[in-house]
VOGU-3710 file (C-alpha; in Angstrom, 3 decimals, decimal comma):
1> qillqhlshl> 6,728/-9,150/50,586  7,775/-12,762/50,014  7,833/-12,183/46,253  9,933/-9,021/46,658  12,392/-10,854/48,917  12,871/-13,575/46,327  13,341/-11,010/43,573  15,854/-9,109/45,692  17,872/-12,284/46,257  17,698/-13,085/42,570
11> fhptkqannv> 18,775/-9,663/41,260  21,114/-8,747/44,144  22,483/-11,959/45,680  24,375/-11,608/48,947  26,853/-13,899/50,638  24,089/-15,115/52,924  21,641/-15,704/50,031  23,536/-16,398/46,865  21,903/-19,658/45,873  20,294/-18,446/42,636
21> psvqqelsel> 19,026/-21,892/41,500  17,279/-22,313/44,850  15,667/-18,881/44,555  14,514/-19,683/41,032  12,962/-22,933/42,253  11,123/-21,113/45,048  9,900/-18,483/42,577  8,586/-21,217/40,277  6,663/-22,775/43,160  5,343/-19,372/44,206
31> lekaetwipl> 4,202/-18,665/40,658  1,834/-21,648/40,771  -0,085/-20,285/43,756  -3,357/-18,384/43,236  -2,409/-15,639/45,706  0,521/-14,527/43,498  -1,688/-12,672/40,990  -2,131/-9,484/43,018  1,549/-9,074/44,087  2,688/-9,568/40,489
41> mnivsnssyp> 0,227/-6,986/39,200  1,225/-4,523/41,905  4,928/-4,746/41,061  4,359/-4,560/37,300  2,274/-1,393/37,617  4,553/0,355/40,139  7,027/2,599/38,284  9,149/3,034/41,421  10,583/-0,461/40,934  13,534/-0,937/38,538
51> ldvryfcanm> 12,527/-1,734/34,979  14,351/-5,079/35,001  12,324/-6,172/38,062  9,061/-5,048/36,424  10,006/-6,869/33,214  10,747/-10,066/35,153  7,369/-9,864/36,887  5,612/-9,059/33,587  7,152/-12,216/32,140  5,993/-14,195/35,177
61> lynkvrrnln> 2,511/-12,731/34,753  2,488/-13,748/31,075  3,456/-17,325/31,952  0,869/-17,397/34,719  -1,874/-16,312/32,310  -0,903/-19,160/29,990  -0,763/-21,789/32,736  -3,012/-20,762/35,632  -5,870/-18,734/34,172  -8,337/-21,222/35,661
71> qlsdlekfql> -7,443/-19,822/39,101  -9,381/-16,626/38,269  -13,122/-16,049/38,304  -14,854/-14,410/35,335  -14,842/-11,073/37,167  -11,126/-11,370/37,945  -10,370/-12,168/34,294  -12,301/-9,054/33,287  -10,317/-6,971/35,808  -7,010/-8,433/34,619
81> fnylktlits> -7,844/-7,713/30,971  -8,642/-4,070/31,728  -5,590/-3,789/33,980  -3,290/-4,927/31,160  -5,059/-2,731/28,604  -4,669/0,335/30,844  -0,991/-0,367/31,492  -0,207/-0,845/27,810  -1,961/2,309/26,624  -1,255/4,656/29,548
91> dmdmhiqggk> 2,365/5,623/28,808  3,070/5,795/25,077  6,624/7,095/25,623  7,486/3,741/27,189  6,955/2,081/23,784  9,763/3,925/22,027  12,189/4,139/24,938  13,961/1,447/26,934  10,677/-0,065/28,101  9,641/-1,549/24,749
101> vfvdrlilam> 10,559/-5,108/25,746  8,656/-4,619/29,019  5,524/-3,486/27,164  5,903/-6,409/24,748  5,578/-8,799/27,691  2,355/-7,047/28,749  1,036/-7,297/25,188  1,771/-11,027/25,155  -0,001/-11,445/28,499  -3,061/-9,596/27,192
111> aalasrtsdy> -3,030/-11,631/23,957  -2,718/-14,863/25,955  -5,733/-13,882/28,058  -7,796/-12,906/25,000  -6,970/-16,094/23,092  -8,075/-18,241/26,024  -11,280/-16,308/26,705  -13,437/-15,899/23,619  -15,448/-13,057/25,199  -12,345/-10,831/25,123
121> lvtyigssvw> -10,885/-11,888/21,780  -12,903/-9,559/19,588  -12,567/-6,768/22,156  -8,796/-7,215/21,969  -8,771/-6,997/18,157  -11,154/-4,061/18,220  -8,917/-2,236/20,705  -5,974/-2,837/18,389  -7,899/-1,337/15,493  -8,828/1,695/17,588
131> cicsknevne> -5,115/2,383/18,047  -4,567/2,329/14,283  -7,662/4,158/13,051  -9,093/7,590/13,687  -11,426/7,317/16,636  -14,587/8,248/14,727  -13,823/6,711/11,323  -13,031/3,065/12,026  -15,357/1,540/9,465  -13,939/3,774/6,724
141> lqisnnwsei> -10,398/2,752/7,680  -9,171/6,295/8,204  -5,672/5,802/9,580  -4,638/7,779/12,653  -1,978/10,470/12,453  -0,371/9,223/15,670  2,388/6,861/14,558  3,174/5,672/18,076  -0,406/4,497/18,524  -0,386/2,814/15,104
151> ilglrlleai> 2,766/0,893/16,031  1,113/-0,174/19,294  -1,984/-1,384/17,431  0,164/-3,351/14,994  2,119/-4,950/17,829  -1,154/-5,929/19,519  -2,399/-7,531/16,299  0,907/-9,303/15,720  0,725/-11,076/19,070  -2,697/-12,716/18,817
161> paeldsadls> -2,302/-15,366/16,036  0,625/-17,133/17,728  -1,201/-17,124/21,073  -4,309/-18,580/19,441  -2,219/-21,380/17,958  -0,360/-22,137/21,189  -3,357/-21,965/23,554  -4,146/-25,314/25,156  -7,845/-25,261/24,282  -10,383/-27,929/23,613
171> rnkrddcnqq> -11,604/-28,210/20,045  -14,942/-26,611/20,971  -13,294/-23,650/22,682  -10,904/-23,122/19,780  -13,816/-23,194/17,324  -15,661/-20,745/19,545  -12,697/-18,335/19,485  -12,503/-18,557/15,703  -16,234/-17,978/15,345  -16,018/-14,962/17,622
181> vlastasvgd> -13,621/-13,360/15,160  -15,147/-14,725/11,978  -18,525/-13,093/12,508  -19,134/-10,834/15,477  -19,435/-7,264/16,599  -17,196/-5,879/19,312  -18,079/-2,762/21,261  -14,950/-0,684/21,570  -15,169/2,552/23,510  -18,062/4,599/22,121
191> gvftihgwpa> -18,018/2,925/18,708  -18,558/-0,442/17,120  -16,170/-2,324/14,885  -17,319/-5,395/12,963  -14,969/-8,089/11,662  -16,325/-10,328/8,900  -13,679/-13,019/8,611  -9,943/-13,056/9,123  -9,139/-11,309/5,812  -10,995/-8,203/7,050
201> llplfssvvl> -7,736/-7,000/8,576  -5,884/-7,035/5,252  -7,591/-3,849/3,950  -6,601/-2,228/7,231  -2,960/-3,194/6,720  -3,143/-1,940/3,124  -4,413/1,411/4,354  -1,506/1,644/6,794  0,924/0,958/3,908  -0,580/3,760/1,835
211> slqsansssl> -0,534/6,119/4,816  3,093/5,281/5,498  4,085/5,865/1,893  2,493/9,332/1,894  4,036/10,401/5,220  6,864/12,928/5,120  8,314/12,191/8,532  11,038/9,538/8,740  11,535/9,552/12,511  9,477/6,392/13,053
221> qssmylsllr> 9,387/4,919/9,535  11,791/2,072/10,237  9,865/1,009/13,372  6,578/1,390/11,518  7,711/-0,736/8,559  8,978/-3,479/10,855  5,830/-3,496/13,032  3,602/-3,524/9,944  5,577/-6,283/8,241  5,495/-8,487/11,338
231> avrawlprcg> 1,756/-7,963/11,827  1,043/-8,791/8,176  3,281/-11,853/8,371  1,473/-13,051/11,503  -2,000/-12,734/9,965  -1,456/-13,919/6,389  -1,503/-17,639/7,327  -4,869/-17,046/9,025  -6,220/-15,593/5,805  -5,115/-18,516/3,599
241> mslsqlysrh> -3,744/-15,977/1,146  -1,411/-17,205/-1,588  1,185/-15,017/-3,298  -0,917/-14,532/-6,445  -4,023/-13,715/-4,397  -2,141/-11,098/-2,422  -0,731/-9,729/-5,679  -4,163/-9,358/-7,273  -6,303/-8,350/-4,281  -4,009/-6,431/-1,944
251> rplfdllacf> -1,284/-4,889/-4,064  -0,062/-2,457/-1,340  0,673/-5,436/0,928  2,371/-7,327/-1,889  4,548/-4,275/-2,555  5,316/-4,000/1,158  6,586/-7,578/1,227  8,233/-7,819/-2,188  9,825/-4,406/-2,812  13,093/-5,558/-1,306
261> gavdqqggde> 15,113/-2,540/-2,429  12,757/-0,087/-0,717  12,575/-2,355/2,329  16,371/-2,487/2,494  16,630/1,311/2,415  13,975/1,744/5,113  15,098/-0,805/7,673  18,298/-2,532/6,622  19,131/-6,142/7,390  16,409/-6,935/9,925
271> llqescqavq> 13,573/-5,669/7,751  14,956/-7,267/4,579  15,279/-10,644/6,278  11,723/-10,418/7,653  10,395/-9,476/4,214  12,115/-12,376/2,420  10,882/-14,883/4,977  7,315/-13,576/4,683  7,295/-13,956/0,889  8,803/-17,440/1,132
281> ellgvaeypt> 6,017/-18,461/3,524  3,473/-17,229/0,962  5,103/-19,391/-1,696  4,254/-22,406/0,445  0,501/-21,677/0,351  -1,147/-23,978/-2,187  -3,003/-22,363/-5,062  -6,552/-23,444/-5,894  -6,609/-25,845/-8,876  -8,822/-23,354/-10,730
291> sdgslkleal> -6,605/-20,352/-9,993  -5,267/-18,245/-12,844  -1,859/-19,641/-13,844  -0,867/-16,451/-15,648  -1,541/-14,442/-12,480  0,696/-16,789/-10,495  3,468/-16,377/-13,064  3,034/-12,594/-12,999  3,390/-12,550/-9,218  6,502/-14,756/-9,377
301> lavcrqltal> 8,054/-12,500/-12,015  7,348/-9,441/-9,873  9,282/-11,068/-7,014  12,085/-12,077/-9,402  12,536/-8,517/-10,656  12,554/-7,070/-7,155  15,211/-9,571/-6,076  17,517/-8,871/-9,004  17,095/-5,135/-8,368  19,069/-5,662/-5,154
311> ggsfseqrdg> 22,171/-6,494/-7,208  24,298/-9,549/-6,680  26,935/-7,565/-4,794  24,481/-6,791/-2,004  25,688/-9,855/-0,069  29,153/-8,374/0,417  29,651/-7,247/4,018  26,130/-8,345/4,950  24,943/-10,439/7,842  24,993/-14,131/6,952
321> avcsavvsla> 21,375/-14,662/8,078  20,156/-11,898/5,744  22,104/-13,302/2,777  20,700/-16,768/3,496  17,135/-15,402/3,609  17,548/-13,622/0,265  19,213/-16,557/-1,513  16,687/-19,033/-0,049  13,847/-16,910/-1,408  15,448/-16,599/-4,844
331> vavltidlra> 15,907/-20,372/-4,988  12,327/-20,965/-3,774  10,847/-18,624/-6,411  12,581/-20,497/-9,234  11,849/-23,914/-7,767  8,081/-23,254/-7,690  7,870/-23,746/-11,470  11,377/-23,758/-12,934  10,397/-25,198/-16,294  7,603/-22,667/-16,891
341> llllaaadae> 9,875/-19,759/-15,991  12,546/-20,973/-18,396  10,014/-21,332/-21,199  7,845/-18,245/-20,635  10,226/-15,779/-19,016  13,749/-16,874/-19,885  15,298/-13,426/-19,414  13,877/-13,044/-15,898  14,815/-16,613/-14,983  18,394/-16,071/-16,158
351> avlqfilqcc> 18,596/-12,781/-14,249  17,627/-14,533/-11,002  20,040/-17,386/-11,691  22,860/-14,880/-12,259  21,823/-13,081/-9,072  22,102/-16,366/-7,147  25,485/-17,102/-8,703  26,794/-13,665/-7,730  25,505/-14,038/-4,183  27,015/-17,509/-3,826
361> scpprslafl> 30,407/-16,209/-4,940  30,558/-14,017/-1,825  31,153/-15,164/1,750  29,786/-17,076/3,533  30,487/-20,119/1,393  27,495/-21,886/2,974  25,255/-19,878/0,612  26,281/-22,239/-2,200  24,646/-25,165/-0,375  21,285/-23,370/-0,480
371> afdlfqdlqe> 21,387/-23,358/-4,278  22,822/-26,833/-4,828  19,480/-28,604/-5,423  18,317/-25,872/-7,793  21,299/-26,273/-10,105  20,974/-30,040/-9,844  17,386/-29,663/-11,115  18,674/-27,474/-13,950  21,163/-30,134/-14,959  18,428/-32,787/-14,974
381> lysnssdlel> 16,239/-30,577/-17,170  19,110/-30,142/-19,603  19,763/-33,888/-19,687  16,143/-34,702/-20,537  16,486/-34,757/-24,311  12,919/-36,001/-24,808  11,504/-32,651/-23,659  11,634/-30,874/-27,023  9,805/-27,790/-25,736  12,882/-26,957/-23,665
391> dparpliqrv> 15,193/-26,782/-26,684  15,087/-22,941/-26,893  16,170/-22,728/-23,252  18,980/-25,320/-23,429  21,760/-22,854/-24,286  20,757/-20,763/-21,245  20,684/-23,831/-18,990  24,039/-25,061/-20,307  25,647/-21,669/-19,739  24,352/-21,295/-16,192
401> vwqwtmqlla> 25,195/-24,878/-15,176  28,736/-24,372/-16,499  29,105/-21,182/-14,455  27,823/-23,018/-11,399  30,282/-25,880/-11,897  33,217/-23,481/-12,212  32,055/-21,618/-9,121  31,798/-24,830/-7,109  35,341/-25,765/-8,129  36,551/-22,331/-7,048
411> llty> 34,839/-22,681/-3,685  36,294/-26,146/-3,144  39,821/-24,886/-3,804  39,334/-21,658/-1,809
//
């Protein structure tokens, strides 16, 4: 009752109780108390309360899991985990209607609990996989036909890496959580799913890509692409996968991330921006010294060709954040090994440089700043007369640097 009174004053302040900062302070103090768990859970699970009130309490529950989990016994943690799991999976319509943000808070609370309690971590991941796979074919990675459940499983998987990283755990507990996932068997329902290392989820994601590509329905494709892309992006750092490794070992995932034209058609600005940022993060993963250099170049060229397929005019009437993500990626791809690209793939390198020039000629003018260092590097390469191997590429460099100079002058006098 005390919690409900505070929430009522917060959402519907009256003349007698309109001190919102005071109510917020009292709620914060109440949140720290051990007896708040049950009232929060009761409100969150009661559909008779307004959705905004339930969302607020779900957010409070999430923060309480992160800060006050030590207030619960092992049995109470087990009950809370099952409570959250039941709430998340009980009403699938809530996931695609106005309650998506509410369910996302519950997912974060469940992920926070799992990442701080190693006994539930593998169960959490196994439950996520059960949502994605056919119930009797998990080990064969037979993808479910229920797209809503697949999206839920992907959202569950997306949440766990960030919670693992942010959990305030001792080194031993963190190692224990990692070992639980690296080599363990989780009983899930009537079946068993075994995870052998973090990369074990990548074949699962690849199977979802292939299933999505073969599906005829387009009613949930945009949501599916975005959920899949975000889950893949969340897990790739855990797998230590570089761009060339993803290109050679998990081509469906590489195509998901790097086929920017298809991504743009499926989900527009939000999906394109997410895709570019994911590929740029992969570029930052160091390659092994013994890795195949030709494979790395092949992967870079594949990204180059997908970028130029967008067309330089794509930035017209686009959101500035999306344009920045695309131009930043194009610059990053060339910067990885500019000299090698100019020598071994001059046509592709010039195509990307022209793409950048076309993008930078469109508003916003801040796009030009993203490419400034790249063209400065080009000018330094051109000026290095002792590098005789670059002689075949010098006319290309001279031409592009001249175009860039003229474009800068135009921008300065705009």
